[in-house]
BAKE-902838 format. One line per 8 residues: their letters; for each residue z, y, x of N, C-alpha, C. Coordinates in steps of 0.05 Angstrom, whole numbers, padded with zeros to 5 digits, m for minus. Layout:
# residues N
a) Z,Y,X,Z,Y,X,Z,Y,X | ...
//
This chain:
# residues 110
xxxxxxxx) m00390,m00421,m00685,m00401,m00447,m00704,m00381,m00454,m00721 | m00376,m00452,m00751,m00350,m00468,m00762,m00346,m00496,m00761 | m00325,m00497,m00768,m00313,m00530,m00771,m00327,m00540,m00794 | m00334,m00569,m00789,m00346,m00579,m00810,m00321,m00587,m00832 | m00332,m00591,m00860,m00317,m00587,m00880,m00320,m00616,m00892 | m00312,m00639,m00876,m00318,m00666,m00889,m00301,m00674,m00914 | m00278,m00661,m00913,m00258,m00663,m00935,m00270,m00659,m00962 | m00290,m00642,m00962,m00306,m00639,m00987,m00321,m00654,m00998
xxxxxxxx) m00328,m00671,m00980,m00351,m00693,m00988,m00334,m00718,m00992 | m00350,m00740,m01012,m00338,m00764,m01015,m00338,m00784,m00996 | m00320,m00801,m00999,m00321,m00820,m00974,m00353,m00831,m00971 | m00359,m00840,m00990,m00387,m00852,m00986,m00410,m00833,m00971 | m00405,m00805,m00979,m00422,m00785,m00967,m00421,m00787,m00930 | m00390,m00785,m00934,m00383,m00785,m00904,m00393,m00810,m00887 | m00389,m00833,m00901,m00395,m00857,m00889,m00420,m00860,m00877 | m00442,m00853,m00905,m00469,m00854,m00895,m00477,m00831,m00874
xxxxxxxx) m00467,m00807,m00871,m00471,m00788,m00854,m00460,m00803,m00823 | m00441,m00812,m00824,m00433,m00824,m00802,m00449,m00846,m00785 | m00455,m00868,m00808,m00476,m00883,m00800,m00502,m00876,m00791 | m00514,m00855,m00806,m00539,m00838,m00798,m00538,m00829,m00772 | m00514,m00818,m00764,m00506,m00810,m00737,m00505,m00827,m00718 | m00497,m00854,m00726,m00494,m00876,m00706,m00524,m00886,m00704 | m00539,m00887,m00718,m00561,m00894,m00714,m00586,m00877,m00703 | m00577,m00853,m00700,m00593,m00828,m00693,m00604,m00839,m00661
xxxxxxxx) m00596,m00853,m00645,m00606,m00857,m00619,m00618,m00886,m00623 | m00645,m00888,m00612,m00659,m00907,m00608,m00648,m00935,m00592 | m00633,m00924,m00572,m00620,m00946,m00558,m00601,m00961,m00573 | m00586,m00949,m00591,m00567,m00967,m00615,m00584,m00983,m00629 | m00603,m00969,m00640,m00618,m00985,m00659,m00630,m01010,m00646 | m00639,m01011,m00619,m00648,m01031,m00606,m00627,m01049,m00596 | m00603,m01041,m00594,m00581,m01059,m00590,m00574,m01073,m00617 | m00575,m01061,m00637,m00568,m01073,m00660,m00591,m01093,m00668
xxxxxxxx) m00611,m01087,m00664,m00637,m01106,m00674,m00634,m01134,m00650 | m00628,m01124,m00630,m00629,m01150,m00614,m00603,m01170,m00617 | m00580,m01158,m00620,m00557,m01168,m00634,m00561,m01187,m00657 | m00577,m01175,m00674,m00586,m01186,m00697,m00606,m01211,m00690 | m00623,m01209,m00681,m00642,m01231,m00670,m00630,m01253,m00655 | m00611,m01246,m00638,m00597,m01273,m00624,m00580,m01285,m00646 | m00568,m01273,m00662,m00549,m01288,m00679,m00528,m01305,m00663 | m00522,m01294,m00646,m00495,m01305,m00630,m00488,m01280,m00611
xxxxxxxx) m00461,m01285,m00596,m00448,m01265,m00584,m00470,m01262,m00558 | m00474,m01237,m00553,m00490,m01227,m00524,m00473,m01219,m00506 | m00471,m01230,m00482,m00453,m01221,m00462,m00474,m01202,m00446 | m00490,m01206,m00426,m00497,m01195,m00405,m00532,m01186,m00408 | m00547,m01198,m00429,m00575,m01192,m00436,m00579,m01166,m00440 | m00565,m01152,m00448,m00572,m01124,m00460,m00586,m01102,m00442 | m00572,m01104,m00415,m00583,m01088,m00393,m00612,m01093,m00390 | m00621,m01116,m00385,m00645,m01126,m00380,m00661,m01126,m00407
xxxxxxxx) m00656,m01135,m00429,m00669,m01129,m00455,m00676,m01101,m00462 | m00658,m01082,m00455,m00664,m01055,m00466,m00671,m01036,m00447 | m00669,m01042,m00423,m00682,m01030,m00402,m00664,m01007,m00397 | m00641,m00998,m00403,m00628,m00976,m00394,m00605,m00986,m00374 | m00596,m00969,m00357,m00573,m00974,m00341,m00546,m00983,m00353 | m00532,m01001,m00342,m00511,m01012,m00348,m00491,m00994,m00360 | m00483,m00973,m00343,m00464,m00947,m00357,m00480,m00943,m00385 | m00503,m00935,m00388,m00517,m00920,m00408,m00506,m00946,m00436
xxxxxxxx) m00516,m00967,m00429,m00515,m00985,m00445,m00487,m00989,m00455 | m00467,m00988,m00437,m00434,m00990,m00444,m00427,m00970,m00460 | m00444,m00942,m00458,m00428,m00925,m00476,m00439,m00926,m00500 | m00464,m00939,m00500,m00477,m00940,m00532,m00457,m00960,m00546 | m00454,m00984,m00525,m00435,m01005,m00541,m00409,m00994,m00552 | m00399,m00982,m00537,m00372,m00965,m00544,m00374,m00949,m00568 | m00397,m00934,m00571,m00402,m00924,m00599,m00404,m00943,m00622 | m00414,m00964,m00618,m00424,m00981,m00634,m00395,m00998,m00643
xxxxxxxx) m00382,m01001,m00628,m00361,m01017,m00628,m00336,m00998,m00644 | m00336,m00978,m00636,m00316,m00958,m00644,m00326,m00956,m00678 | m00349,m00952,m00688,m00356,m00953,m00712,m00345,m00977,m00728 | m00344,m00997,m00712,m00341,m01026,m00727,m00360,m01042,m00735 | m00384,m01034,m00725,m00411,m01046,m00733,m00416,m01070,m00718 | m00404,m01065,m00691,m00402,m01090,m00675,m00377,m01099,m00666 | m00372,m01120,m00657,m00341,m01130,m00646,m00351,m01147,m00622 | m00327,m01145,m00608,m00332,m01153,m00578,m00306,m01174,m00572
xxxxxxxx) m00316,m01194,m00555,m00297,m01217,m00552,m00294,m01215,m00520 | m00270,m01218,m00505,m00271,m01221,m00478,m00269,m01248,m00467 | m00288,m01259,m00453,m00294,m01281,m00437,m00289,m01276,m00411 | m00267,m01281,m00398,m00261,m01278,m00364,m00266,m01246,m00362 | m00287,m01243,m00346,m00292,m01215,m00336,m00316,m01205,m00358 | m00325,m01218,m00376,m00345,m01203,m00389,m00335,m01201,m00423 | m00348,m01182,m00435,m00347,m01175,m00460,m00373,m01186,m00476 | m00366,m01205,m00498,m00389,m01219,m00510,m00393,m01200,m00536
xxxxxxxx) m00415,m01188,m00546,m00415,m01170,m00569,m00432,m01184,m00593 | m00427,m01180,m00619,m00440,m01189,m00640,m00435,m01175,m00661 | m00454,m01173,m00683,m00454,m01158,m00705,m00426,m01162,m00726 | m00412,m01147,m00728,m00388,m01150,m00752,m00402,m01153,m00777 | m00406,m01173,m00785,m00419,m01182,m00813,m00407,m01172,m00835 | m00376,m01167,m00839,m00368,m01149,m00859,m00371,m01121,m00860 | m00370,m01110,m00837,m00381,m01081,m00835,m00407,m01080,m00846 | m00423,m01098,m00833,m00456,m01091,m00840,m00461,m01093,m00869
xxxxxxxx) m00449,m01112,m00876,m00453,m01117,m00909,m00446,m01089,m00923 | m00422,m01080,m00911,m00412,m01055,m00931,m00428,m01034,m00925 | m00441,m01030,m00904,m00456,m01006,m00896,m00484,m01013,m00912 | m00500,m01037,m00912,m00514,m01042,m00927,m00513,m01040,m00955 | m00491,m01050,m00966,m00486,m01044,m00995,m00487,m01009,m01002 | m00478,m01000,m00985,m00471,m00968,m00988,m00497,m00955,m00991 | m00517,m00963,m00965,m00544,m00951,m00961,m00564,m00963,m00986 | m00560,m00985,m00995,m00572,m00994,m01015,m00569,m00976,m01045
xxxxxxxx) m00545,m00975,m01047,m00535,m00957,m01073,m00548,m00928,m01069 | m00542,m00917,m01043,m00556,m00891,m01039,m00586,m00890,m01039 | m00601,m00910,m01034,m00633,m00909,m01035,m00644,m00917,m01053 | m00628,m00928,m01075,m00634,m00940,m01101,m00629,m00925,m01126 | m00621,m00899,m01118,m00616,m00881,m01139,m00641,m00876,m01155 | m00637,m00871,m01182,m00663,m00869,m01195,m00670,m00836,m01189 | m00693,m00834,m01174,m00704,m00807,m01176,m00726,m00797,m01188 | m00724,m00783,m01211,m00740,m00771,m01235,m00756,m00745,m01224
xxxxxx) m00788,m00748,m01220,m00796,m00721,m01212,m00799,m00705,m01235 | m00793,m00687,m01226,m00796,m00662,m01253,m00824,m00646,m01250 | m00841,m00653,m01267,m00867,m00643,m01267,m00882,m00641,m01236 | m00875,m00661,m01218,m00889,m00653,m01191,m00882,m00629,m01178 | m00858,m00617,m01180,m00860,m00586,m01180,m00863,m00578,m01146 | m00860,m00594,m01132,m00863,m00591,m01104,m00892,m00598,m01091
//
């Protein structure tokens, strides 16, 4: 298996692919949806809400935090998470530009 050649693609293409990979797990989608619904920092509700083990939730939170889509604040022994609005808006703009490209059908060839 060859090494990926991400350097031959644009920054936008790599960013979209990275975000798509991040969203490729339904637990991460569920975590993001929950954080958006709460509209505040969430400390310990995720395990109960999502229904996965603490270790599994922690791993998904780590992936989301590493990507920058969420941020965490330490309060005592807990870490509270919320959506990083700047990163969310950046990704939303990029995806909107991608999905809003004008696609013209050529004689319905397929």
